[in-house]
DORO-391720 format. One line per 3 residues: number of its first residue (from 1); their letters; for each residue x, y, z of N, C-alpha, C. Coordinates in steps of 0.001 Angstrom, whole numbers. Layout:
// residues N
NUM = a = X Y Z X Y Z X Y Z ~ ...
//
This chain:
// residues 128
1 = mpf = -32879 -67081 -50560 -32205 -67947 -49622 -30759 -67463 -49421 ~ -30321 -67309 -48167 -28964 -66818 -47905 -27882 -67803 -48367 ~ -26777 -67249 -48780 -25623 -68054 -49166 -24369 -67380 -48592
4 = kie = -23244 -68092 -48644 -22009 -67580 -48055 -20995 -67246 -49138 ~ -20278 -66152 -48892 -19209 -65716 -49781 -17945 -65559 -48943 ~ -16876 -66208 -49358 -15572 -66010 -48725 -14854 -64931 -49508
7 = tvi = -14413 -63890 -48817 -13789 -62768 -49501 -12907 -61984 -48533 ~ -12318 -60935 -49047 -11540 -60000 -48239 -12100 -58604 -48510 ~ -12542 -57929 -47455 -13063 -56568 -47606 -11888 -55639 -47879
10 = kiv = -12014 -54824 -48920 -10929 -53916 -49302 -11185 -52467 -48882 ~ -12483 -52084 -48820 -12783 -50680 -48518 -14126 -50551 -47801 ~ -14176 -49609 -46882 -15434 -49228 -46233 -15924 -48000 -46984
13 = tyy = -16973 -48177 -47781 -17502 -47072 -48590 -18319 -46115 -47729 ~ -19051 -46684 -46761 -19906 -45856 -45887 -20062 -46563 -44550 ~ -20061 -45775 -43482 -20335 -46321 -42148 -21019 -45258 -41296
16 = den = -22157 -45609 -40698 -22879 -44718 -39793 -22664 -45214 -38366 ~ -21980 -44424 -37555 -21662 -44831 -36179 -22905 -45027 -35318 ~ -23943 -44286 -35572 -25156 -44379 -34753 -25936 -45671 -35003
19 = sgy = -26120 -46006 -36258 -26937 -47190 -36578 -26102 -48438 -36842 ~ -24825 -48267 -37183 -23977 -49395 -37533 -24119 -49816 -38985 ~ -24957 -49094 -39738 -25150 -49423 -41148 -23866 -49131 -41926
22 = cvl = -23512 -50052 -42819 -22298 -49837 -43591 -22418 -50415 -44991 ~ -21568 -49901 -45862 -21417 -50411 -47215 -19943 -50772 -47361 ~ -19683 -52036 -47676 -18328 -52552 -47780 -18099 -53079 -49186
25 = kdd = -16875 -52958 -49690 -16560 -53516 -51008 -15354 -54428 -50909 ~ -15415 -55506 -51691 -14291 -56440 -51718 -13430 -56170 -52958 ~ -12443 -57021 -53189 -11540 -56811 -54312 -12206 -56994 -55673
28 = lqr = -13381 -57627 -55703 -14143 -57777 -56944 -15171 -56657 -57113 ~ -15117 -55659 -56235 -16023 -54502 -56249 -17473 -54866 -55943 ~ -17686 -56000 -55279 -19035 -56349 -54841 -19370 -55498 -53626
31 = afv = -20604 -54985 -53595 -21049 -54137 -52489 -21828 -54975 -51479 ~ -21373 -54970 -50233 -22045 -55668 -49139 -22645 -54610 -48221 ~ -23940 -54728 -47940 -24622 -53731 -47115 -25292 -54408 -45925
34 = ghl = -25300 -53702 -44800 -25938 -54235 -43605 -25483 -53496 -42365 ~ -25810 -54048 -41212 -25497 -53415 -39932 -24469 -54242 -39165 ~ -23497 -53560 -38584 -22485 -54194 -37746 -22491 -53563 -36364
37 = mfh = -22067 -54332 -35370 -21992 -53817 -34006 -20585 -53307 -33687 ~ -19710 -53275 -34679 -18349 -52769 -34509 -17967 -52000 -35767 ~ -16927 -51206 -35675 -16496 -50434 -36839 -15900 -51386 -37877
40 = pkh = -16344 -51320 -39118 -15864 -52259 -40130 -14395 -52083 -40503 ~ -13753 -51007 -40076 -12332 -50824 -40402 -11490 -51977 -39842 ~ -12001 -52648 -38815 -11264 -53747 -38198 -11211 -55003 -39061
43 = ivg = -12079 -55105 -40053 -12056 -56306 -40896 -11523 -56027 -42304 ~ -11097 -54803 -42572 -10517 -54494 -43874 -9196 -55244 -44011 ~ -9061 -55967 -45104 -7841 -56713 -45366 -7768 -58072 -44701
46 = ipv = -8836 -58471 -44019 -8876 -59736 -43297 -9847 -60691 -44003 ~ -9477 -61973 -44160 -10421 -62937 -44766 -11683 -63083 -43907 ~ -12838 -63009 -44560 -14123 -63126 -43870 -15058 -64050 -44656
49 = vie = -16076 -64547 -43966 -17155 -65296 -44603 -18425 -64501 -44355 ~ -19075 -64094 -45436 -20262 -63250 -45344 -21489 -64059 -45745 ~ -22462 -64123 -44837 -23741 -64753 -45151 -24662 -63645 -45653
52 = cnk = -25170 -63799 -46860 -25909 -62689 -47456 -26970 -63159 -48455 ~ -27759 -62192 -48898 -28736 -62374 -49963 -28399 -61372 -51061 ~ -28520 -61813 -52296 -28241 -60947 -53437 -29508 -60190 -53806
55 = skg = -29347 -58889 -54070 -30503 -58091 -54477 -30061 -57005 -55452 ~ -31015 -56508 -56204 -30728 -55406 -57113 -31277 -54150 -56473 ~ -30375 -53234 -56162 -30776 -51999 -55499 -30626 -50795 -56405
58 = kyg = -30763 -49644 -55826 -30669 -48372 -56538 -29311 -48220 -57227 ~ -28261 -48777 -56606 -26905 -48615 -57122 -26378 -49897 -57779 ~ -27254 -50759 -58220 -26849 -52001 -58871 -26987 -53185 -57929
61 = iqy = -26264 -54260 -58235 -26349 -55474 -57423 -25659 -55254 -56080 ~ -26375 -55616 -55024 -25846 -55518 -53667 -26059 -56848 -52965 ~ -25216 -57077 -51960 -25329 -58275 -51138 -25674 -57823 -49725
64 = kfn = -26923 -58062 -49313 -27354 -57678 -47967 -26919 -58772 -47008 ~ -26012 -58414 -46095 -25479 -59453 -45220 -26261 -59599 -43925 ~ -26325 -60857 -43479 -26941 -61206 -42201 -25867 -61310 -41133
67 = siq = -24686 -61798 -41555 -23580 -61931 -40606 -22258 -61921 -41354 ~ -21219 -61532 -40626 -19855 -61579 -41139 -19036 -62323 -40100 ~ -18408 -63399 -40528 -17602 -64209 -39614 -16130 -64056 -39969
70 = hdi = -15307 -64088 -38932 -13863 -64026 -39127 -13190 -64828 -38026 ~ -11954 -65160 -38249 -11183 -65912 -37261 -10066 -65039 -36697 ~ -10404 -63837 -36332 -9404 -62903 -35831 -9278 -63065 -34319
73 = ppl = -8082 -63416 -33841 -7880 -63535 -32392 -8006 -62171 -31710 ~ -8504 -62132 -30466 -8642 -60864 -29743 -7330 -60081 -29632 ~ -6204 -60781 -29577 -4913 -60099 -29488 -4681 -59180 -30682
76 = fyf = -5259 -59519 -31841 -5141 -58682 -33039 -5668 -57276 -32764 ~ -6824 -57192 -32106 -7424 -55882 -31826 -6546 -55057 -30882 ~ -5912 -55714 -29930 -4989 -55021 -29030 -3808 -54466 -29820
79 = ltg = -3232 -55295 -30664 -2039 -54892 -31415 -2321 -53772 -32405 ~ -3478 -53780 -33036 -3794 -52741 -34016 -4445 -51509 -33395 ~ -5062 -51676 -32235 -5758 -50540 -31620 -4965 -49817 -30560
82 = vik = -4106 -50517 -29844 -3376 -49914 -28723 -1946 -49557 -29106 ~ -1288 -50458 -29817 105 -50218 -30188 136 -49555 -31555 ~ 600 -48334 -31596 648 -47594 -32864 1831 -48077 -33694
85 = gvq = 1613 -48143 -34993 2689 -48490 -35903 2787 -49966 -36244 ~ 1876 -50796 -35736 1892 -52222 -36078 927 -52425 -37245 ~ 1437 -52915 -38352 604 -53138 -39530 -314 -54338 -39300
88 = kna = -1460 -54342 -39987 -2459 -55401 -39786 -1909 -56789 -40068 ~ -1131 -56930 -41146 -621 -58267 -41470 330 -58758 -40383 ~ 1137 -57861 -39810 2055 -58229 -38731 1269 -58570 -37468
91 = alk = 233 -57780 -37173 -590 -58024 -35986 -1279 -59386 -36088 ~ -1740 -59741 -37274 -2400 -61025 -37469 -1411 -62177 -37246 ~ -188 -62046 -37775 832 -63084 -37579 1161 -63248 -36096
94 = lae = 1340 -62131 -35399 1658 -62191 -33969 495 -62777 -33169 ~ -724 -62377 -33504 -1906 -62861 -32779 -2084 -64367 -32978 ~ -1814 -64847 -34176 -1937 -66287 -34430 -842 -67076 -33708
97 = kyk = 352 -66492 -33625 1476 -67194 -32996 1389 -67181 -31470 ~ 1072 -66023 -30877 1142 -65883 -29420 -207 -66033 -28710 ~ -1308 -65934 -29432 -2671 -66195 -28926 -3213 -65206 -27898
100 = nig = -2395 -64756 -26919 -2908 -63822 -25907 -1811 -62865 -25451 ~ -2215 -61854 -24714 -1284 -60806 -24296 -189 -61354 -23380 ~ -531 -62274 -22491 460 -62840 -21571 1590 -63555 -22293
103 = tle = 1241 -64356 -23299 2242 -65088 -24065 3121 -64121 -24857 ~ 2507 -63102 -25431 3256 -62089 -26175 4195 -61326 -25245 ~ 3720 -60984 -24057 4542 -60250 -23092 5760 -61080 -22666
106 = ral = 5560 -62366 -22438 6689 -63242 -22084 7699 -63300 -23232 ~ 7202 -63377 -24449 8098 -63404 -25613 8878 -62093 -25728 ~ 8209 -60992 -25446 8883 -59685 -25475 9989 -59614 -24432
109 = nnn = 9699 -60121 -23245 10686 -60085 -22163 11847 -61038 -22413 ~ 11575 -62187 -23042 12606 -63201 -23251 13455 -62954 -24493 ~ 12809 -62583 -25592 13552 -62437 -26836 12818 -61499 -27793
112 = ekd = 12975 -60228 -27591 12309 -59211 -28406 12708 -59319 -29884 ~ 13902 -59817 -30156 14397 -59894 -31532 13527 -60782 -32413 ~ 12968 -61866 -31858 12085 -62742 -32633 10845 -61990 -33111
115 = ilk = 10313 -61146 -32257 9124 -60369 -32617 9466 -59308 -33649 ~ 10624 -58691 -33497 11029 -57638 -34434 11366 -58194 -35827 ~ 11512 -59509 -35957 11769 -60136 -37253 10511 -60183 -38114
118 = vkg = 9352 -60059 -37499 8085 -60107 -38237 7973 -58867 -39117 ~ 7754 -59081 -40402 7621 -57964 -41342 6424 -57100 -40943 ~ 6649 -55796 -40854 5583 -54869 -40460 5681 -54413 -39027
121 = igk = 6747 -54848 -38337 6986 -54439 -36943 8352 -53778 -36899 ~ 8405 -52641 -36269 9681 -51965 -36097 9911 -51654 -34632 ~ 11155 -51361 -34284 11479 -51039 -32898 10682 -49838 -32397
124 = kaw = 10459 -48886 -33303 9741 -47676 -32922 8335 -47992 -32396 ~ 7659 -48941 -33034 6301 -49325 -32599 6308 -49868 -31182 ~ 7298 -50675 -30842 7349 -51286 -29517 7805 -50313 -28448
127 = kn = 8581 -49321 -28825 9086 -48362 -27820 8014 -47348 -27428 ~ 7046 -47112 -28330 5985 -46159 -28016 4968 -46863 -27192
//
């Protein structure tokens, strides 16, 4: 019977771009295996809820996941994928505060200094 684990993925041990199969490990070194429709690097360091089944495999105990849920706003992906030099923790703070690109753009135009106060953001990132 599936159960849920709240955790933070720390490392992507394996990822196959063709099939989406991946092996992920959390801070407790638990191995989560399954298929994703996106690259798992986007959820490293982010709190997630994993619905899974526990099994004993060739490499010890594994958790075969059915789904991985997260509360990451879409703006996070823009900040980490398009703007170089923005750290994940800073992107998450900005995404939670501004919610969308339009709101962030208005904040940039009105008072860039407030955004630059966020730890993990530097002027260099915004100028590129």
